[in-house]
C-alpha positions as CSV (number, residue, x, y, z in Angstrom):
1,M,19.8,6.3,31.9
2,F,19.4,2.7,32.8
3,G,20.1,1.9,36.5
4,K,19.8,5.7,37.3
5,R,16.2,6.4,36.4
6,S,14.6,9.6,37.8
7,A,13.4,9.3,41.4
8,P,9.7,9.1,41.8
9,T,9.4,12.6,43.2
10,E,11.0,14.0,40.0
11,I,8.1,13.1,37.8
12,A,5.2,15.5,38.3
13,A,2.1,13.6,39.1
14,P,-1.1,15.2,37.6
15,A,-4.5,14.7,38.9
16,P,-5.5,11.1,38.7
17,R,-7.0,10.2,35.3
18,P,-10.6,8.8,35.6
19,A,-11.0,5.1,34.9
20,P,-12.4,4.1,31.6
21,P,-16.2,4.0,31.4
22,A,-17.8,1.0,33.0
23,T,-19.5,0.1,29.7
24,A,-16.2,-0.4,27.9
25,A,-15.0,-4.0,27.6
26,P,-11.7,-4.5,29.4
27,A,-8.8,-4.8,27.0
28,A,-7.2,-8.2,26.5
29,P,-3.5,-8.9,26.4
30,A,-1.9,-8.2,23.0
31,E,-2.2,-11.9,22.0
32,R,-6.0,-11.6,22.3
33,S,-6.4,-8.0,21.2
34,L,-7.6,-9.0,17.8
35,G,-10.4,-11.4,18.8
36,A,-12.0,-12.9,21.8
37,A,-12.2,-16.5,20.7
38,A,-9.4,-18.7,19.5
39,P,-9.8,-19.0,15.7
40,T,-10.5,-22.3,14.0
41,Q,-7.2,-23.1,12.2
42,F,-7.3,-24.1,8.5
43,P,-4.4,-24.7,6.3
44,S,-3.4,-22.3,3.6
45,D,-4.4,-22.8,0.0
46,G,-0.7,-23.0,-0.6
47,L,-0.1,-19.5,-2.2
48,G,-1.1,-17.3,0.7
49,A,-4.8,-17.8,1.6
50,P,-6.2,-20.4,4.2
51,L,-8.2,-23.2,2.6
52,V,-11.5,-24.1,4.0
53,P,-12.4,-27.7,3.5
54,A,-15.5,-28.2,1.3
55,P,-18.3,-29.9,3.2
56,G,-19.1,-33.5,2.2
57,P,-22.4,-34.6,0.9
58,G,-25.2,-34.1,3.4
59,S,-22.8,-32.4,5.9
60,A,-23.6,-29.2,7.7
61,P,-22.2,-26.0,6.2
62,V,-18.6,-25.2,7.3
63,T,-18.4,-22.2,9.6
64,V,-15.1,-20.4,9.8
65,N,-14.5,-18.6,13.1
66,M,-11.8,-16.1,11.9
67,P,-10.5,-13.7,14.5
68,A,-12.2,-10.3,14.4
69,I,-9.7,-7.5,14.0
70,D,-10.9,-4.8,16.4
71,S,-8.7,-2.6,18.5
72,H,-11.6,-1.5,20.7
73,R,-9.5,1.4,22.0
74,S,-11.0,4.8,22.9
75,D,-9.5,8.2,22.5
76,A,-8.8,8.2,26.3
77,Y,-6.6,5.2,25.8
78,Y,-4.5,7.0,23.2
79,E,-4.3,10.1,25.4
80,T,-3.1,8.0,28.4
81,K,-0.6,6.2,26.2
82,S,0.7,9.5,24.8
83,V,1.3,10.8,28.3
84,I,3.1,7.7,29.5
85,F,5.1,7.5,26.3
86,G,6.3,11.1,26.7
87,A,7.4,10.4,30.3
88,L,9.2,7.2,29.2
89,I,11.2,9.0,26.6
90,E,12.4,11.5,29.2
91,A,13.3,8.7,31.7
92,I,15.4,6.4,29.5
93,D,18.7,6.7,27.6
94,L,18.0,5.6,24.0
95,A,21.6,5.1,23.3
96,Q,21.9,2.5,26.1
97,L,18.6,1.0,25.1
98,A,20.1,0.3,21.6
99,R,22.9,-1.8,23.2
100,L,20.6,-4.2,24.9
101,D,19.2,-7.3,23.3
102,P,15.5,-7.1,22.5
103,E,14.3,-9.1,25.5
104,S,16.3,-7.2,28.0
105,A,15.2,-3.9,26.4
106,R,11.6,-4.9,26.6
107,E,11.9,-5.8,30.3
108,E,13.6,-2.5,31.0
109,I,10.8,-0.6,29.3
110,R,8.1,-2.5,31.1
111,D,9.7,-1.7,34.5
112,I,9.9,2.0,33.7
113,V,6.3,2.1,32.4
114,N,5.0,0.4,35.5
115,E,6.7,3.0,37.6
116,I,5.2,5.8,35.6
117,I,1.7,4.4,35.8
118,A,2.1,4.1,39.6
119,I,3.6,7.6,40.0
120,K,0.9,9.3,37.8
121,N,-1.9,7.5,39.6
122,I,-3.4,6.2,36.4
123,V,-6.3,3.9,37.1
124,M,-6.2,0.8,34.8
125,S,-7.1,-2.8,35.0
126,I,-4.4,-5.4,34.9
127,A,-5.5,-6.4,31.4
128,E,-5.4,-2.8,30.2
129,Q,-2.0,-2.3,31.7
130,E,-0.6,-5.4,30.0
131,E,-2.0,-4.2,26.7
132,L,-0.5,-0.8,27.2
133,L,2.9,-2.2,28.1
134,D,2.9,-4.3,25.0
135,D,1.8,-1.4,22.9
136,I,4.5,0.9,24.1
137,C,7.2,-1.8,23.7
138,N,6.1,-2.4,20.1
139,D,6.3,1.4,19.5
140,V,9.8,1.6,20.9
141,L,11.3,-1.6,19.7
142,G,9.1,-2.9,16.8
143,F,6.6,-1.6,14.3
144,G,3.9,-0.3,16.6
145,P,0.3,-1.3,15.9
146,L,1.5,-3.5,13.0
147,E,3.1,-6.0,15.4
148,P,0.0,-8.1,16.2
149,L,-0.8,-8.3,12.4
150,L,2.8,-9.3,11.5
151,A,2.6,-12.1,14.1
152,R,-0.4,-13.7,12.5
153,D,0.5,-16.3,9.8
154,D,-3.0,-16.3,8.3
155,I,-2.7,-12.7,7.0
156,A,-1.4,-12.4,3.4
157,D,-1.4,-8.6,3.0
158,I,-1.5,-5.6,5.3
159,M,-2.7,-2.4,3.7
160,V,-2.4,0.9,5.7
161,N,-4.3,3.9,4.1
162,G,-3.3,6.6,6.5
163,A,-3.2,6.6,10.2
164,G,-6.8,5.7,10.8
165,T,-7.5,3.0,8.2
166,V,-5.9,-0.5,8.1
167,Y,-7.1,-3.4,5.9
168,I,-5.9,-7.0,5.8
169,E,-6.3,-9.9,3.4
170,V,-7.4,-13.2,4.9
171,K,-8.5,-16.2,2.8
172,G,-8.1,-14.1,-0.3
173,K,-10.7,-11.5,1.0
174,I,-10.0,-8.0,2.1
175,Q,-11.4,-6.8,5.4
176,K,-11.1,-3.7,7.4
177,T,-9.6,-3.7,10.9
178,G,-10.1,-1.5,13.9
179,I,-6.4,-0.9,14.3
180,R,-5.1,2.6,13.9
181,F,-2.0,4.7,14.5
182,R,-1.7,7.7,16.8
183,D,-1.3,10.0,13.8
184,N,0.3,10.2,10.4
185,Q,3.6,11.1,11.9
186,Q,3.8,7.9,13.9
187,L,2.9,5.9,10.7
188,L,5.6,7.7,8.8
189,N,8.2,7.1,11.6
190,I,7.4,3.3,11.4
191,C,7.7,3.4,7.6
192,Q,11.1,5.1,7.9
193,R,12.2,2.5,10.5
194,I,11.3,-0.3,8.1
195,V,13.0,1.1,5.0
196,S,16.1,2.3,6.9
197,Q,16.9,-1.3,7.8
198,I,18.0,-1.9,4.2
199,G,19.7,1.5,3.7
200,R,16.7,3.3,2.0
201,R,14.7,6.3,2.9
202,V,11.2,7.7,2.5
203,D,10.4,11.4,2.8
204,E,9.2,14.3,0.8
205,S,12.2,14.3,-1.6
206,S,11.9,10.5,-2.0
207,P,8.2,9.6,-1.4
208,I,8.1,6.2,-3.0
209,C,10.1,3.2,-1.7
210,D,10.3,-0.5,-2.0
211,A,11.8,-2.4,1.0
212,R,11.5,-5.6,2.9
213,L,11.1,-6.8,6.5
214,P,13.7,-9.1,8.1
215,D,11.6,-12.2,7.2
216,G,11.6,-11.2,3.6
217,S,8.1,-9.8,3.5
218,R,7.7,-7.2,0.7
219,V,7.0,-3.6,1.7
220,N,5.9,-0.6,-0.4
221,V,5.6,2.9,1.0
222,I,4.3,6.0,-0.7
223,A,4.3,9.1,1.5
224,P,2.9,12.6,1.2
225,P,2.8,14.8,-0.9
226,L,2.0,11.9,-3.3
227,A,-0.3,10.1,-0.8
228,I,-2.9,12.7,0.0
229,D,-4.5,11.1,3.1
230,G,-1.3,10.2,4.8
231,P,1.4,7.6,4.2
232,A,0.2,4.4,2.4
233,L,2.0,1.3,3.5
234,T,1.5,-2.1,1.9
235,I,3.1,-5.3,3.2
236,R,3.0,-8.6,1.4
237,K,3.6,-11.1,4.2
238,F,5.7,-14.2,3.9
239,R,4.7,-17.4,5.7
240,K,7.1,-18.4,8.5
241,D,7.1,-22.0,7.3
242,K,8.2,-22.2,3.7
243,L,5.7,-23.9,1.4
244,T,6.7,-26.9,-0.6
245,L,5.1,-28.5,-3.7
246,D,3.8,-31.3,-1.5
247,Q,1.9,-28.7,0.5
248,L,0.5,-27.2,-2.7
249,V,-0.8,-30.6,-3.6
250,K,-2.4,-31.0,-0.2
251,F,-4.1,-27.6,-0.5
252,G,-5.4,-28.4,-4.0
253,T,-3.3,-25.8,-5.8
254,I,-2.0,-28.5,-8.2
255,T,-2.5,-32.2,-8.6
256,P,0.2,-34.8,-7.6
257,Q,0.9,-35.5,-11.3
258,G,1.2,-31.8,-12.0
259,A,3.6,-31.3,-9.0
260,E,5.8,-34.2,-10.3
261,I,6.0,-32.4,-13.7
262,L,7.0,-29.2,-11.9
263,R,9.7,-31.1,-9.9
264,I,11.2,-32.3,-13.2
265,I,11.1,-28.8,-14.7
266,G,13.0,-27.5,-11.7
267,R,15.5,-30.3,-11.7
268,C,16.2,-30.5,-15.4
269,R,17.3,-26.9,-16.0
270,V,14.3,-25.9,-18.0
271,N,14.1,-22.2,-18.6
272,T,10.9,-21.2,-16.8
273,L,8.7,-18.1,-16.6
274,V,6.1,-17.9,-13.8
275,S,3.2,-15.6,-14.7
276,G,0.2,-14.4,-12.8
277,S,-1.7,-11.3,-11.5
278,T,-0.9,-9.4,-8.4
279,G,-1.3,-11.6,-5.3
280,S,-1.6,-14.8,-7.3
281,G,1.4,-16.5,-5.6
282,K,4.1,-16.1,-8.3
283,T,7.0,-15.6,-5.8
284,T,5.7,-18.5,-3.6
285,L,5.6,-20.8,-6.7
286,L,9.1,-19.6,-7.8
287,N,10.4,-20.5,-4.3
288,C,8.9,-24.0,-4.6
289,L,10.5,-24.6,-8.0
290,T,13.9,-23.5,-6.7
291,Q,13.8,-26.2,-4.1
292,F,14.7,-28.8,-6.7
293,I,17.9,-27.0,-8.0
294,D,21.0,-29.1,-7.3
295,N,23.1,-28.0,-4.4
296,G,26.2,-27.9,-6.6
297,E,24.9,-25.1,-8.8
298,R,25.8,-21.5,-8.4
299,I,22.6,-19.4,-8.3
300,I,22.4,-15.6,-8.6
301,T,19.1,-13.8,-7.7
302,C,18.3,-10.3,-8.8
303,E,15.4,-8.5,-7.1
304,D,14.1,-5.0,-6.4
305,A,13.6,-6.1,-2.7
306,A,15.1,-9.5,-1.8
307,E,12.2,-11.9,-1.2
308,L,13.3,-15.2,-2.5
309,Q,14.2,-17.8,0.2
310,L,16.5,-20.2,-1.6
311,Q,17.9,-23.1,0.5
312,Q,20.9,-24.0,-1.6
313,P,24.3,-23.4,-0.1
314,H,25.7,-21.5,-3.1
315,V,23.4,-18.5,-3.6
316,V,24.4,-14.8,-4.4
317,R,21.6,-12.4,-3.7
318,L,21.6,-9.0,-5.5
319,E,19.2,-6.1,-5.0
320,T,18.6,-2.9,-6.9
321,R,19.4,0.5,-5.5
322,P,17.4,3.7,-5.9
323,P,19.2,7.0,-6.7
324,N,20.5,9.2,-3.8
325,L,19.4,12.7,-3.0
326,E,21.4,14.1,-5.9
327,G,19.7,11.7,-8.3
328,E,22.9,9.6,-8.7
329,G,24.0,6.1,-7.8
330,E,21.0,4.2,-9.1
331,V,21.5,0.5,-9.9
332,T,18.7,-0.9,-12.1
333,M,17.5,-4.5,-12.6
334,R,19.1,-4.5,-16.0
335,D,22.5,-3.5,-14.4
336,L,22.2,-6.5,-12.1
337,V,21.2,-9.0,-14.8
338,R,24.1,-7.9,-17.1
339,N,26.5,-8.1,-14.2
340,C,25.4,-11.6,-13.4
341,L,26.8,-12.8,-16.7
342,R,30.3,-11.9,-15.4
343,M,29.8,-13.8,-12.1
344,R,29.9,-17.3,-13.5
345,P,26.3,-18.2,-12.7
346,D,24.8,-21.6,-13.4
347,R,21.3,-20.2,-13.0
348,I,20.0,-16.6,-13.0
349,I,16.7,-16.0,-11.2
350,V,15.0,-12.6,-11.6
351,G,12.4,-11.9,-8.9
352,E,10.2,-9.9,-11.3
353,V,10.8,-9.0,-14.9
354,R,9.2,-5.6,-15.6
355,G,11.4,-3.7,-18.0
356,A,14.4,-3.8,-20.4
357,E,16.1,-6.5,-18.2
358,A,13.8,-9.0,-20.1
359,F,16.2,-8.8,-23.1
360,D,19.2,-9.5,-20.9
361,L,17.4,-12.4,-19.2
362,L,16.5,-14.0,-22.5
363,Q,20.1,-13.6,-23.7
364,A,21.3,-15.3,-20.6
365,M,18.8,-18.2,-21.0
366,N,20.0,-18.6,-24.6
367,T,23.8,-18.5,-23.9
368,G,24.5,-21.4,-21.5
369,H,22.5,-20.4,-18.4
370,D,19.9,-23.1,-18.8
371,G,17.4,-23.4,-15.9
372,S,17.1,-19.6,-15.4
373,M,13.8,-18.4,-14.0
374,G,11.8,-15.2,-13.6
375,T,8.2,-14.0,-12.8
376,V,6.1,-11.6,-14.8
377,H,2.7,-10.0,-14.3
378,A,0.2,-11.3,-16.9
379,N,-3.3,-12.7,-17.1
380,S,-2.4,-15.8,-19.2
381,P,0.7,-17.6,-20.6
382,R,0.1,-16.0,-24.0
383,E,-0.1,-12.6,-22.5
384,A,3.1,-13.2,-20.5
385,L,4.9,-13.7,-23.8
386,S,3.3,-10.6,-25.3
387,R,4.4,-8.6,-22.2
388,L,8.0,-9.8,-22.7
389,E,7.9,-8.7,-26.3
390,S,6.5,-5.3,-25.2
391,M,9.2,-4.8,-22.5
392,I,12.0,-5.5,-25.0
393,T,10.4,-3.1,-27.6
394,M,10.0,-0.3,-25.0
395,G,13.6,-0.9,-23.9
396,G,14.7,0.8,-27.2
397,F,16.6,-2.1,-28.7
398,G,15.1,-1.5,-32.2
399,L,14.8,-5.2,-33.0
400,P,12.2,-6.4,-35.5
401,V,9.2,-8.2,-34.1
402,H,10.2,-11.5,-35.7
403,T,13.6,-11.4,-34.1
404,I,12.2,-10.7,-30.7
405,R,9.7,-13.5,-30.9
406,A,12.4,-15.9,-32.3
407,M,14.5,-15.0,-29.2
408,I,11.6,-15.7,-26.9
409,A,10.9,-19.1,-28.6
410,A,14.5,-20.1,-28.4
411,S,15.0,-19.0,-24.7
412,I,11.9,-19.9,-22.7
413,D,10.8,-23.5,-22.5
414,V,7.8,-23.4,-20.1
415,V,5.4,-20.8,-18.7
416,I,3.6,-21.7,-15.4
417,H,0.6,-19.6,-14.7
418,S,-0.9,-19.0,-11.3
419,Q,-4.2,-17.3,-10.6
420,R,-6.2,-16.1,-7.7
421,L,-9.8,-17.1,-8.2
422,R,-12.8,-15.0,-7.2
423,D,-13.4,-17.1,-4.0
424,G,-9.9,-16.1,-2.9
425,S,-8.2,-19.5,-3.5
426,R,-5.0,-19.8,-5.7
427,K,-4.6,-22.4,-8.4
428,I,-1.8,-23.2,-10.9
429,T,-4.1,-22.9,-13.9
430,H,-1.6,-23.6,-16.8
431,I,1.6,-25.5,-17.4
432,T,2.4,-24.3,-21.0
433,E,5.4,-24.9,-23.1
434,I,6.6,-22.8,-26.1
435,V,7.0,-25.1,-29.1
436,G,8.4,-22.7,-31.7
437,M,7.2,-20.4,-34.4
438,E,5.1,-20.5,-37.5
439,G,5.8,-17.4,-39.5
440,D,5.7,-14.6,-37.0
441,V,3.4,-16.4,-34.5
442,L,4.7,-18.1,-31.3
443,I,3.2,-21.6,-31.0
444,T,2.4,-22.8,-27.5
445,Q,0.8,-26.0,-26.1
446,D,-0.7,-26.7,-22.7
447,L,0.4,-29.7,-20.7
448,L,-2.0,-29.2,-17.9
449,V,-4.9,-26.7,-17.5
450,F,-7.4,-26.0,-14.7
451,E,-11.0,-26.0,-15.6
452,I,-13.7,-24.4,-13.4
453,L,-16.7,-26.8,-13.0
454,G,-18.9,-24.8,-10.8
455,E,-19.5,-23.2,-7.4
456,D,-21.0,-24.5,-4.2
457,A,-23.6,-22.9,-1.9
458,H,-20.7,-21.3,0.2
459,G,-19.1,-19.6,-2.8
460,Q,-16.2,-22.1,-3.1
461,I,-15.1,-22.8,-6.7
462,H,-14.8,-26.4,-7.8
463,G,-12.7,-27.5,-10.7
464,R,-10.2,-30.0,-12.0
465,H,-6.7,-30.0,-13.5
466,R,-7.0,-31.5,-16.9
467,A,-4.2,-33.2,-18.9
468,T,-4.1,-32.3,-22.6
469,G,-2.6,-35.6,-23.7
470,I,0.8,-34.3,-24.8
471,A,3.0,-37.4,-24.5
472,R,6.4,-35.8,-25.4
473,P,6.8,-32.1,-24.4
474,R,9.6,-30.0,-26.0
475,F,11.8,-30.4,-22.9
476,W,11.8,-34.2,-23.2
477,E,15.4,-34.2,-24.4
478,S,16.5,-32.1,-21.4
479,A,14.7,-34.6,-19.1
480,R,16.5,-37.4,-20.9
481,Y,19.9,-35.7,-20.4
482,Y,19.3,-35.6,-16.6
483,G,17.9,-39.1,-16.5
484,E,14.3,-38.0,-15.7
485,E,12.5,-39.0,-18.9
486,E,10.9,-42.1,-17.3
487,R,9.6,-40.1,-14.4
488,L,8.3,-37.5,-16.8
489,A,6.6,-40.1,-18.9
490,R,4.9,-41.7,-15.8
491,A,3.8,-38.2,-14.6
492,L,2.2,-37.4,-18.0
493,D,0.6,-40.8,-18.2
494,A,-0.7,-40.6,-14.7
495,A,-2.1,-37.1,-15.3
496,E,-4.0,-38.3,-18.4
497,A,-5.2,-41.5,-16.6
498,A,-6.5,-39.4,-13.6
499,D,-8.5,-37.4,-16.1
500,E,-10.2,-40.4,-17.8
501,P,-12.9,-41.0,-15.2
502,L,-13.9,-37.3,-15.4
503,R,-14.1,-37.5,-19.2
504,G,-16.3,-40.5,-19.0
């Protein structure tokens, strides 16, 4: 109990633990535990991966000093930590700890741990003691070994494959870290702590769970018995600073002319589908598009785990719910989308279309909810439309193929495709609009496409965004209605003009 901790004589002091071997490098404080040198900072490519500037002609190769992820902790360190952690749990009142603010709780824990270290005669350097203090505070108050990774803004994904294996994605490339958990039980406890924050659970009876962190980062957990080697935890991290289209232009994800077209699409209530593969930046791009929605519009978002970060004042956020232990109480994405229609929305935004809710979203787009948006996994704009058709067919609606395709053509105006290239960079590769149908075939036309021109000696892909010369897209009338047709015309002309020197 705080204020009445056990007297020093009440904690049995075992024989002093020998100091760590002299050959072991002293541990650094938590802030430096992932690398010795301060990393060279590069901006992100706009959709999650840092962008390394390409060297100019005749310049020396660019060397990126990314932090090495290495915990450099021995088994003796974990044994010492386990002993101190056990004594800490006996010495504090967890109920009172929960009433304190995080900073006060952290200071209280540090005071007790320092006393335990002194009482038990544990020999540690100051740096090792600071690292141990931070470690234990993270275990009690945060997400344990994940905390240093969550604090880094250059990491796009964290992948934990059991207690002893942690991978991260940096610059679009996956690399193994030296970080590990004490055992699978500690990892499972942290997984349960994460999912319980949004009222969900993960255990043997419910071993698969989607959740989110307080900052909106997406979390997926799959636990034993389905995960054979221990719980598998995947975190798709969100940047602390929200990206804008201007930043995407700066990072080379899209051209200034393409960004202007996207602004007009977002502002003029154009029904939009964002497609791309896993990790290509679909949600980030959707967030950028929503920044141009008028503040007077009522927006309702539907997601499996709430990730979208809309800045408008009138936003209603809805989230699906898994079934309870009895298999009841499930609320599906389709339930949410259908309920949206009764909530007087101006726009409906579906975080990810993956099932029968595709039909309800298309119905909403075609019945007065212009400007609705959603994302879908696909390898190209054409395949995105094919996936929508497949999802509606598998939903059991029994509609003819021609009817489904006619509904798609009448509902969706633009497909924006994002892709992660083999060098790890992300690009918006297509801005494609649906023109209509000829027979049973959906007709599309590209407004802007990304062409790969080559690769430099460092593996960086070079390319260009090429305008296709379309002067009047199908959504021209919508742009005229909102007074944006002149800006749209200038953007299309500028995109074509910027392409002329390359054509020559």
